[in-house]
C-alpha positions, 0 to 999 in steps of 0.5 A: 513513529514518524509516518513520513520517514516510514513512507520514504523507507517503504517507497525506497524499498528499505523498510524492514520494520514490519507492517506499514503504519496504518496512516500510510495504508489508509493513504494508499487505499484512498489514493488507489480507490479514489476515496475521500477520507469520509468514504474510507471512514464509511468503509468497514474495516475488513473491506479496507483490509482486503482492499489493501491486501489485493493492492499489495498482491497486484503491485507485487505481481506487477513488480515480478512481471517487470523483473521478468521482462527486464531479464528478457 
């Protein structure tokens, strides 16, 4: 799968193909946490997974709050 195509689809909100590619998850976790590739590799997988889950939960809550605010 082309990771760039998947990323564009996810960022545009048109993704409907299941979980995102692991490369994208790694990128987003590194970006959000300010981790280098080596720091990501040194982090246990379960920590990477719950970090991703928490990032997604926070983003969803922010999106919902923004929608409520826009409705007035």
